[in-house]
C-alpha positions as CSV (number, residue, x, y, z in Angstrom):
1,M,-39.4,-10.0,34.4
2,N,-35.9,-10.5,35.6
3,K,-36.5,-14.3,35.8
4,I,-37.8,-14.4,32.2
5,F,-34.8,-12.4,31.0
6,K,-32.4,-14.9,32.8
7,V,-34.2,-17.8,31.3
8,L,-33.9,-16.3,27.8
9,V,-30.2,-15.7,28.4
10,C,-29.7,-19.3,29.6
11,L,-31.6,-20.7,26.5
12,F,-29.5,-18.4,24.2
13,C,-26.2,-19.6,25.7
14,A,-27.3,-23.2,25.7
15,S,-28.4,-23.1,22.0
16,H,-25.1,-21.6,21.1
17,S,-23.2,-24.2,23.1
18,I,-25.0,-26.9,21.3
19,A,-24.2,-25.3,17.9
20,F,-20.5,-25.1,18.8
21,A,-20.5,-28.7,20.0
22,Q,-22.0,-29.9,16.7
23,H,-19.1,-28.4,14.7
24,K,-15.5,-29.4,14.9
25,T,-12.9,-26.9,16.0
26,R,-9.9,-26.9,13.6
27,V,-6.3,-25.9,14.5
28,E,-4.1,-24.6,11.7
29,V,-0.4,-23.7,11.4
30,E,0.5,-21.1,8.7
31,A,3.6,-19.5,7.2
32,G,4.2,-17.1,4.4
33,A,5.5,-13.8,3.1
34,N,4.2,-10.3,3.2
35,L,4.7,-6.9,1.6
36,S,4.5,-3.9,3.9
37,S,4.5,-0.1,3.5
38,F,3.5,3.0,5.3
39,T,0.2,4.8,4.6
40,G,-1.4,7.9,6.2
41,T,-4.3,10.3,6.2
42,G,-2.3,13.2,4.9
43,L,-3.4,15.4,7.9
44,S,0.0,15.6,9.5
45,P,1.7,19.1,9.3
46,L,5.1,17.3,8.8
47,P,5.3,15.7,5.3
48,S,6.1,12.0,4.6
49,E,6.3,9.9,1.6
50,N,6.2,6.1,1.3
51,K,9.1,4.4,-0.5
52,G,7.3,1.3,-1.8
53,M,6.4,-2.1,-0.4
54,K,9.1,-4.2,1.3
55,L,9.3,-7.9,1.9
56,G,8.6,-9.6,5.3
57,Y,7.3,-12.9,6.7
58,Q,4.8,-14.3,9.1
59,L,4.1,-17.6,10.8
60,G,1.6,-18.6,13.4
61,I,-1.1,-20.9,14.7
62,S,-4.9,-20.3,14.6
63,V,-8.1,-21.9,15.7
64,S,-11.3,-21.8,13.6
65,Q,-14.8,-22.6,14.9
66,P,-17.7,-23.1,12.6
67,I,-21.1,-21.5,13.6
68,G,-24.1,-23.0,11.9
69,R,-23.6,-24.3,8.3
70,H,-21.5,-21.5,6.8
71,W,-20.2,-19.0,9.4
72,V,-16.7,-19.4,10.8
73,I,-14.9,-17.5,13.6
74,Q,-11.1,-17.6,13.6
75,S,-8.4,-16.3,15.9
76,G,-4.8,-17.1,16.8
77,L,-1.3,-15.9,17.4
78,S,1.2,-14.9,14.7
79,L,4.7,-13.7,14.6
80,I,4.9,-11.2,11.7
81,Q,7.9,-9.1,10.5
82,K,7.0,-5.8,8.8
83,T,9.6,-3.9,6.8
84,S,8.8,-0.4,5.4
85,E,10.7,2.6,4.2
86,A,9.7,6.3,4.0
87,K,11.0,9.8,3.3
88,L,10.3,12.1,6.3
89,G,10.4,15.9,7.0
90,V,11.1,18.7,4.5
91,Y,13.2,21.8,4.8
92,Y,14.1,24.4,2.2
93,H,17.6,25.0,0.7
94,D,17.9,27.9,-1.7
95,M,14.1,27.9,-2.0
96,T,14.1,24.2,-3.0
97,P,12.3,21.6,-0.8
98,V,14.8,18.9,0.6
99,W,13.9,15.8,2.5
100,R,15.4,15.9,6.0
101,Y,15.4,12.1,6.1
102,P,15.7,10.8,2.5
103,R,15.4,7.2,3.6
104,V,14.1,5.8,6.9
105,Q,13.9,2.1,7.2
106,S,11.7,0.4,9.7
107,R,11.8,-3.3,10.5
108,I,9.7,-4.5,13.4
109,N,8.6,-7.9,14.7
110,Y,5.0,-8.1,15.9
111,L,3.1,-10.6,18.0
112,M,-0.3,-10.3,16.4
113,I,-3.8,-11.6,17.5
114,P,-6.5,-11.3,14.8
115,V,-10.2,-12.1,15.2
116,T,-12.2,-12.6,12.0
117,L,-15.6,-13.7,10.9
118,G,-15.9,-15.6,7.7
119,Y,-18.5,-17.2,5.4
120,D,-17.7,-20.6,4.0
121,F,-18.7,-21.1,0.3
122,C,-18.5,-24.8,-0.6
123,L,-17.6,-24.9,-4.2
124,S,-17.0,-28.7,-4.1
125,P,-16.3,-31.3,-1.5
126,K,-12.6,-30.6,-1.9
127,L,-12.7,-26.8,-2.4
128,H,-14.0,-24.1,0.0
129,L,-13.6,-20.4,-0.3
130,I,-13.9,-18.3,2.9
131,P,-14.0,-14.5,2.6
132,N,-13.5,-13.0,6.0
133,A,-13.1,-9.6,7.8
134,G,-12.3,-8.6,11.4
135,I,-9.8,-6.7,13.5
136,Y,-6.3,-7.3,14.8
137,T,-4.1,-6.1,17.7
138,A,-0.3,-6.4,17.8
139,Y,2.7,-5.8,20.1
140,G,6.0,-5.0,18.5
141,F,9.7,-5.5,19.4
142,N,12.8,-4.6,17.5
143,A,14.2,-6.8,14.7
144,G,17.7,-5.5,14.7
145,S,19.1,-2.1,13.6
146,C,17.8,-0.4,10.5
147,D,19.3,2.2,8.1
148,I,18.4,5.9,8.4
149,E,19.7,8.6,6.0
150,S,19.7,12.2,7.1
151,K,20.7,15.3,5.1
152,E,22.4,18.3,6.7
153,A,21.0,21.7,5.9
154,S,24.4,23.4,5.9
155,N,26.2,21.3,3.3
156,Q,23.6,18.9,1.9
157,N,25.7,15.9,2.8
158,V,23.8,12.6,3.4
159,N,24.7,10.7,6.5
160,T,23.8,7.0,6.8
161,T,23.6,5.6,10.3
162,Q,21.8,2.9,12.2
163,W,18.8,3.2,14.4
164,K,16.1,1.1,16.1
165,P,12.6,2.3,15.3
166,L,11.2,1.5,18.8
167,K,14.0,3.4,20.5
168,G,14.1,6.4,18.2
169,D,16.8,8.8,16.8
170,P,18.0,12.1,18.4
171,F,15.7,14.0,16.0
172,L,13.1,11.3,15.2
173,N,10.8,10.1,17.9
174,S,10.4,6.3,18.4
175,F,7.7,4.3,16.8
176,S,4.8,2.9,18.9
177,K,5.1,-0.7,20.1
178,Y,1.4,-1.2,19.8
179,D,-0.6,-1.5,16.6
180,Y,-4.2,-2.3,15.8
181,G,-6.4,-2.2,12.7
182,I,-8.7,-4.0,10.4
183,S,-8.2,-7.3,8.5
184,I,-9.8,-8.4,5.2
185,G,-9.0,-11.7,3.6
186,L,-9.8,-14.7,1.5
187,K,-9.0,-18.2,2.4
188,S,-9.1,-21.3,0.2
189,R,-9.4,-24.7,1.8
190,I,-8.1,-27.5,-0.5
191,G,-9.1,-31.0,0.6
192,Q,-9.3,-31.6,4.3
193,H,-5.9,-30.3,5.4
194,Y,-4.4,-27.6,3.1
195,T,-5.1,-23.8,2.9
196,V,-4.0,-20.8,0.9
197,S,-4.8,-17.4,2.4
198,F,-4.5,-13.8,1.3
199,N,-5.0,-11.0,3.9
200,Y,-4.8,-7.2,3.9
201,L,-4.1,-5.5,7.2
202,L,-4.7,-1.8,7.5
203,G,-3.3,-0.1,10.7
204,L,-5.6,2.4,12.4
205,K,-3.0,3.5,15.0
206,K,-0.6,6.3,14.3
207,L,2.9,4.8,14.7
208,N,4.8,8.0,15.2
209,N,3.7,11.2,17.0
210,Q,5.6,13.4,14.5
211,Y,4.5,11.9,11.3
212,D,1.3,10.3,10.1
213,L,2.5,6.8,9.5
214,R,0.3,3.7,9.7
215,N,1.0,0.1,8.7
216,S,-0.3,-1.3,5.5
217,T,0.4,-5.0,4.8
218,C,-0.5,-7.7,2.2
219,Q,0.0,-11.3,3.3
220,L,0.1,-14.6,1.4
221,S,0.3,-17.7,3.5
222,V,0.0,-21.5,3.1
223,G,-1.4,-23.6,6.0
224,Y,-2.0,-27.1,7.3
225,L,-5.3,-27.9,9.1
226,F,-5.3,-30.6,11.8
């Protein structure tokens, strides 16, 4: 029985190796812009509020491997900068709720590895549409100092200082260097070499252990296929 199982495994691997060999692996370089914001589940006892989407950028290299006639696996390595702003923490002054941090800016560079599976719709010899979905993981590092506004409970003065999200503030814990989540996208291949891609990245990891903040990013990129 074990021998039969081993033979079946060998045949399965051999058939997939042949399928991979019959289809050309493509390498692509991409660059573009993104809009990022914070999102959350609303389950945190400490309130937070997103302050809208902020502009960032991304650039990277990827490899796509066709499987069969229509399926495509894609992965790669990207440098992506995500910029977001939020209001954090509430206290009460004369029975009126006041934001402890009226404006907290976060700007973090990430090295990101996505893995997606797509389906290639051939609309014409020169136009392909490839919807795709998958997961990503990322490691962050600081992209310089960011603004943080704090309001004093005693006199209601707003103090604006600088902070680094991955190092934290005296009363605000640092953000996590690690992020992971899901990716949903649509790629258009024009001719043999050009692509236009739209992707939405939804972070599943909580970025801060005080507040329920997760990354939410829309990406638009153009690419060149080799």
